[in-house]
C-alpha positions as CSV (number, residue, x, y, z in Angstrom):
1,M,20.9,-5.0,20.7
2,S,20.6,-1.5,22.3
3,E,19.8,-1.8,25.8
4,R,18.5,1.9,25.7
5,F,15.6,0.7,23.8
6,D,15.3,-2.9,25.8
7,T,15.1,-0.9,28.8
8,D,13.4,2.2,28.5
9,G,10.9,1.3,25.4
10,V,10.3,3.4,22.1
11,P,7.5,5.8,22.0
12,C,4.9,4.6,19.5
13,M,1.8,5.4,18.2
14,I,-0.6,2.5,16.3
15,L,-3.0,4.2,13.7
16,R,-5.6,2.5,11.8
17,G,-4.4,3.8,8.3
18,G,-7.0,2.9,5.5
19,S,-7.5,-0.6,5.3
20,S,-4.8,-2.1,7.5
21,K,-3.1,-0.7,10.9
22,G,0.7,-0.3,11.9
23,A,3.1,1.1,14.4
24,Y,4.3,4.6,13.5
25,F,7.7,6.0,14.8
26,L,9.2,9.3,15.1
27,E,12.8,8.8,12.8
28,T,14.2,10.3,15.5
29,D,13.0,7.9,18.3
30,L,14.5,5.1,16.6
31,P,18.3,3.5,15.7
32,D,20.3,5.4,13.4
33,D,21.5,2.4,11.8
34,T,19.7,0.2,9.9
35,A,20.4,-2.9,10.8
36,T,20.2,-2.1,14.7
37,R,16.8,-0.6,13.7
38,D,14.9,-3.8,11.9
39,D,16.0,-5.9,14.6
40,L,14.6,-3.5,17.1
41,L,11.3,-3.3,15.1
42,R,11.4,-7.5,14.6
43,R,11.7,-7.5,18.5
44,V,8.3,-4.4,18.5
45,M,6.4,-6.5,16.2
46,G,7.0,-10.1,17.7
47,T,8.2,-11.3,14.4
48,P,9.1,-14.0,13.3
49,D,6.0,-15.7,15.3
50,A,2.8,-16.9,13.3
51,R,0.7,-15.7,16.0
52,Q,3.2,-12.5,16.9
53,I,2.1,-13.4,20.6
54,D,5.2,-11.5,22.1
55,G,5.0,-8.2,20.2
56,I,2.1,-5.6,18.9
57,G,2.0,-7.4,15.1
58,G,-1.4,-8.9,14.2
59,A,-0.1,-12.0,12.9
60,H,-1.0,-10.9,9.1
61,P,0.7,-8.9,6.8
62,L,-1.8,-5.9,6.8
63,T,-1.3,-5.0,10.4
64,S,2.9,-6.4,10.4
65,K,3.5,-2.7,9.2
66,V,5.6,0.6,10.3
67,A,5.6,3.8,9.2
68,I,8.9,5.9,10.3
69,V,8.3,10.0,10.3
70,A,10.5,12.8,9.9
71,A,10.2,16.5,9.3
72,S,11.7,16.5,5.2
73,E,14.9,18.5,4.4
74,R,13.1,19.3,1.4
75,S,12.0,22.9,0.9
76,D,8.9,21.4,-1.6
77,V,8.1,19.2,1.4
78,D,6.4,18.8,4.8
79,I,7.1,15.3,5.6
80,D,9.1,12.5,4.9
81,Y,7.5,8.7,5.2
82,L,9.6,5.5,4.9
83,F,7.3,2.2,5.0
84,L,8.5,-0.5,6.6
85,Q,7.0,-4.1,6.0
86,L,7.7,-6.9,8.4
87,G,7.7,-10.4,8.0
88,V,5.3,-12.5,10.4
89,E,6.6,-15.9,10.3
90,E,10.1,-14.7,8.5
91,P,12.4,-12.1,10.2
92,T,12.4,-10.0,7.2
93,V,12.1,-6.4,7.0
94,S,11.2,-4.7,4.0
95,D,11.6,-1.4,2.3
96,Q,11.1,-2.3,-1.3
97,Q,7.2,-0.7,-1.5
98,N,5.0,2.0,-0.5
99,C,2.2,1.5,1.2
100,G,-0.7,3.8,0.7
101,N,-3.0,2.8,3.7
102,L,-0.1,4.0,6.1
103,L,0.1,6.6,3.8
104,A,-3.7,7.8,5.2
105,G,-2.4,8.3,8.9
106,V,1.5,9.5,8.3
107,A,-0.1,13.6,8.4
108,P,-2.2,12.8,11.6
109,F,0.5,11.5,12.9
110,A,2.2,14.7,12.3
111,L,0.4,16.7,13.5
112,E,0.3,14.7,16.9
113,R,3.9,14.6,17.2
114,G,4.5,18.5,16.5
115,L,6.3,18.1,12.8
116,V,4.0,20.1,11.5
117,V,2.3,23.2,13.0
118,V,-0.8,24.5,11.9
119,D,-3.0,27.7,12.6
120,A,-5.7,27.1,15.0
121,T,-8.0,28.7,12.9
122,E,-7.6,26.7,10.3
123,E,-10.3,23.7,9.2
124,Q,-8.7,21.9,6.4
125,V,-4.8,21.5,5.4
126,T,-2.4,19.9,3.0
127,L,0.9,18.4,3.6
128,R,2.9,17.2,1.2
129,I,4.6,13.8,1.6
130,L,8.0,12.1,0.6
131,M,7.6,8.7,0.3
132,R,11.3,7.3,0.7
133,N,10.9,4.3,-0.5
134,T,10.0,5.6,-4.5
135,G,11.3,9.3,-4.1
136,T,7.9,10.1,-5.2
137,V,5.4,12.1,-3.4
138,A,2.1,12.5,-2.1
139,S,-0.5,14.9,-1.1
140,A,-2.9,14.6,2.1
141,T,-5.8,16.4,2.2
142,L,-7.9,16.4,6.3
143,T,-10.1,18.0,8.0
144,V,-7.8,19.8,11.8
145,A,-9.5,21.7,14.5
146,D,-7.1,23.5,16.9
147,G,-4.7,22.3,15.1
148,H,-5.1,18.7,15.5
149,P,-6.7,16.7,13.3
150,V,-10.2,15.3,12.8
151,Y,-10.7,11.4,13.1
152,A,-14.6,11.6,13.2
153,G,-16.4,12.1,10.5
154,D,-18.8,10.5,7.9
155,T,-16.6,8.5,5.2
156,A,-17.3,5.0,5.4
157,I,-14.2,2.5,3.7
158,S,-15.0,-0.7,2.3
159,G,-13.0,-3.3,4.9
160,V,-13.5,-0.6,8.0
161,P,-16.5,-0.7,10.4
162,G,-18.0,2.8,10.8
163,T,-17.8,5.8,9.4
164,A,-14.8,8.7,9.9
165,A,-13.0,12.2,8.9
166,S,-12.2,11.9,5.2
167,I,-8.3,12.1,4.2
168,R,-8.1,12.9,0.6
169,L,-4.3,11.6,-0.9
170,D,-3.3,12.8,-4.6
171,F,0.0,11.3,-6.1
172,E,2.0,12.9,-8.6
173,G,4.7,11.3,-10.1
174,A,4.3,7.9,-8.8
175,A,4.7,6.2,-12.1
176,G,7.6,4.2,-12.2
177,G,8.9,4.6,-8.9
178,S,9.6,1.0,-8.3
179,C,10.6,-0.4,-11.5
180,G,11.6,3.0,-13.8
181,A,8.8,3.3,-15.6
182,L,4.7,2.7,-15.8
183,L,5.4,-0.3,-18.3
184,P,8.7,-1.6,-17.4
185,T,9.2,-3.8,-20.8
186,G,7.2,-1.4,-22.6
187,N,4.4,-3.7,-23.1
188,V,0.6,-3.6,-22.6
189,V,1.2,-6.8,-22.6
190,D,3.4,-9.9,-21.9
191,E,3.2,-13.8,-21.5
192,I,4.6,-15.5,-19.0
193,D,3.8,-19.0,-18.5
194,G,1.5,-19.2,-20.8
195,V,-0.3,-16.3,-19.1
196,R,-1.4,-13.1,-20.8
197,C,0.1,-9.9,-18.1
198,T,0.3,-6.7,-18.0
199,L,3.6,-5.5,-15.7
200,I,2.7,-2.0,-14.3
201,D,3.8,0.5,-11.5
202,N,2.1,3.5,-10.6
203,G,3.2,3.5,-7.2
204,M,2.9,-0.3,-6.4
205,P,4.7,-3.2,-8.7
206,V,1.6,-4.7,-10.1
207,V,1.4,-8.1,-12.2
208,V,-2.2,-7.9,-13.6
209,I,-4.1,-11.1,-15.1
210,R,-7.5,-12.4,-16.2
211,A,-8.7,-14.7,-13.1
212,D,-10.2,-17.1,-16.0
213,E,-6.7,-17.4,-17.3
214,L,-5.6,-19.2,-14.5
215,G,-9.1,-21.5,-14.5
216,I,-10.1,-19.3,-11.4
217,D,-13.4,-17.6,-11.0
218,G,-12.2,-14.4,-9.7
219,A,-14.9,-13.8,-7.1
220,E,-13.4,-16.6,-4.9
221,A,-13.2,-16.1,-0.9
222,P,-9.2,-15.5,0.1
223,L,-8.8,-18.1,2.6
224,D,-10.1,-20.5,-0.8
225,L,-7.6,-19.3,-3.0
226,E,-5.1,-19.4,-0.2
227,A,-5.8,-23.4,0.0
228,D,-5.5,-23.8,-3.4
229,D,-1.7,-24.7,-3.8
230,T,-1.6,-25.4,-7.7
231,L,-2.7,-21.4,-8.0
232,R,-0.3,-20.2,-5.7
233,A,2.8,-22.1,-7.3
234,R,1.4,-21.0,-10.5
235,L,1.3,-16.8,-9.9
236,E,4.7,-17.8,-7.8
237,T,6.4,-18.7,-10.8
238,I,4.9,-16.1,-12.6
239,R,5.9,-13.7,-10.1
240,L,9.8,-14.5,-10.1
241,E,9.7,-14.2,-13.8
242,A,7.9,-11.1,-13.7
243,G,10.4,-9.8,-11.7
244,P,13.2,-9.2,-13.7
245,L,11.3,-8.0,-16.4
246,M,10.0,-5.3,-14.0
247,Q,14.1,-4.0,-13.1
248,L,13.1,-5.9,-9.5
249,G,15.7,-8.4,-9.8
250,D,15.6,-11.6,-8.0
251,V,11.8,-11.1,-6.1
252,A,12.3,-14.7,-4.3
253,N,12.3,-12.8,-0.9
254,T,10.6,-9.7,-1.5
255,T,7.2,-8.2,-1.2
256,V,6.7,-7.0,-4.5
257,P,5.6,-7.7,-7.2
258,K,1.9,-8.4,-6.2
259,L,-0.5,-9.9,-8.6
260,T,-4.2,-9.1,-9.0
261,M,-6.4,-11.3,-10.9
262,V,-9.3,-9.1,-12.2
263,S,-12.6,-10.4,-13.5
264,A,-16.1,-9.4,-14.7
265,P,-17.3,-7.2,-11.9
266,R,-20.5,-8.9,-9.7
267,T,-21.9,-5.4,-9.0
268,S,-23.6,-2.6,-10.1
269,D,-21.7,-0.6,-8.9
270,G,-18.4,-2.1,-9.7
271,A,-15.8,-1.9,-12.8
272,L,-13.8,-5.0,-12.3
273,C,-13.8,-7.5,-9.5
274,T,-10.0,-8.5,-7.5
275,R,-8.5,-10.5,-6.0
276,T,-4.6,-9.7,-5.0
277,F,-2.3,-11.7,-3.5
278,I,0.3,-9.8,-1.4
279,P,2.2,-11.7,-2.9
280,H,1.5,-14.8,-0.6
281,R,-1.7,-13.9,1.0
282,C,-4.8,-13.1,-0.7
283,H,-5.6,-9.6,0.3
284,E,-8.7,-9.3,2.3
285,A,-9.4,-6.4,0.2
286,I,-6.8,-5.0,-1.9
287,G,-4.0,-2.3,-1.1
288,V,-4.2,1.7,-2.3
289,L,-1.1,1.8,-4.3
290,G,-2.0,-1.6,-6.0
291,A,-5.4,-0.6,-6.5
292,V,-4.1,2.8,-8.3
293,S,-1.4,0.5,-10.4
294,V,-4.7,-1.8,-11.4
295,A,-7.2,1.4,-12.2
296,T,-4.8,2.5,-14.4
297,A,-4.2,-0.9,-15.9
298,A,-8.1,-0.9,-16.1
299,L,-7.6,2.4,-18.7
300,I,-5.1,1.2,-21.1
301,P,-6.2,-0.5,-24.5
302,G,-5.4,-3.5,-24.8
303,T,-4.8,-5.0,-21.6
304,P,-6.3,-7.9,-19.8
305,A,-8.2,-5.4,-17.3
306,N,-9.4,-3.1,-19.8
307,D,-10.5,-6.0,-22.0
308,I,-13.2,-6.6,-19.0
309,V,-13.8,-2.6,-18.1
310,G,-14.1,-1.4,-22.0
311,D,-13.6,2.2,-22.8
312,N,-14.1,4.9,-19.5
313,T,-13.7,8.3,-19.9
314,A,-14.2,9.1,-16.8
315,M,-11.0,8.5,-16.0
316,S,-12.3,6.8,-12.8
317,V,-12.3,2.9,-12.1
318,V,-14.6,1.1,-9.1
319,L,-12.3,-2.2,-8.0
320,E,-14.6,-4.8,-6.5
321,H,-12.6,-7.1,-3.8
322,P,-13.5,-9.6,-1.2
323,T,-14.6,-6.4,1.6
324,G,-16.6,-3.9,-1.0
325,L,-15.4,-1.2,-3.3
326,F,-12.6,0.6,-3.9
327,E,-13.0,4.0,-6.2
328,A,-9.6,5.5,-8.1
329,A,-9.3,8.5,-9.9
330,V,-6.3,8.1,-12.6
331,T,-5.6,11.1,-15.0
332,L,-4.3,9.1,-18.0
333,T,-3.7,10.2,-21.9
334,M,-2.1,8.1,-24.5
335,T,0.6,10.1,-25.9
336,D,2.2,8.4,-29.5
337,G,0.3,5.6,-28.4
338,Q,2.0,5.5,-25.4
339,P,0.1,5.9,-21.8
340,V,1.5,9.0,-19.9
341,V,-0.4,9.3,-15.9
342,G,-0.7,12.6,-14.6
343,R,-2.4,12.7,-11.4
344,S,-4.1,9.6,-9.0
345,G,-6.3,10.5,-6.1
346,I,-8.0,8.1,-3.6
347,I,-10.2,8.7,-0.5
348,R,-9.3,7.2,2.9
349,T,-9.8,7.8,6.7
350,A,-7.7,6.8,9.6
351,R,-7.9,6.8,13.4
352,K,-5.5,6.9,16.1
353,L,-5.8,3.8,18.5
354,M,-2.7,4.2,20.5
355,D,-0.1,6.6,21.6
356,G,2.3,5.3,24.0
357,T,5.7,3.0,24.7
358,V,6.1,0.1,23.7
359,F,8.8,-2.3,24.8
360,P,11.0,-4.5,22.5
361,R,10.9,-8.6,23.9
362,E,14.9,-9.0,24.4
363,Y,15.4,-12.3,22.3
């Protein structure tokens, strides 16, 4: 434990990124040693505690997140970004997944901290971001004024009240970032515990399952699904078996893979209705990269998601989730019978909520 951090605190900015929010830190403001850093972040967040009452965590996985940002040493990248998912009731810190929602706040944070300097005459800038968790690169395009990020705008995203400035995120080379391949088993469909599943990784490892194969409608409220102990037990059985198949090893104590149950859309705007476990709580929306993986699955013939969506030449899939819609555009071609992903793109927003010094608890 470092007395300096306990006494002086740590510079920290809290931003809403997409439909999540998290604590953003410069890498240079944190301890170099990983174990010391993780201990500090647990104490900053108030983990472990169901309410995280003695820290800045929001008592939910979607608000118990950390982004660590640094100037990149790579000539083809502007910023490095490491995402850490902190447990709420468990004293865990995981770097085994990316977070596309917090990614939306990385470029604004880098500009705020002066890691990247933009000419005052520029009105829009594109920054290339290395996602250290998987070694893949994303591009963030955002509005700027006088070299600073612009947060106000007229773009609305589901799960967030009001509107804000648009941030376009484009992903390249994300397929197989965690699992080694888009379809880590080489199969479009694998059967686990008698259920047809698509195991896929286009930025986030996800198990895609038809809701009706699990005996549910697929449009239930997240809290109702969380209260279904039989469903949760079966999902965990599937997840634990899927982990090794997806080259993730023993996933009993990890946050991946996620599990998304799909069903027919309930609105005229949607192509697919989704309910996602992340992995033990039901998401009140859907994660950015999880949505990209599910949308990709929907475009691959023969998957449970594609069975519902059918042919889609637009390469854009609108996913319904508990609090609205999420559109993901994926460039996918079939080569020798195998799906090949080009680029994936989505629109997010972000907003600076607080900038200052956070003081970790001392126990």
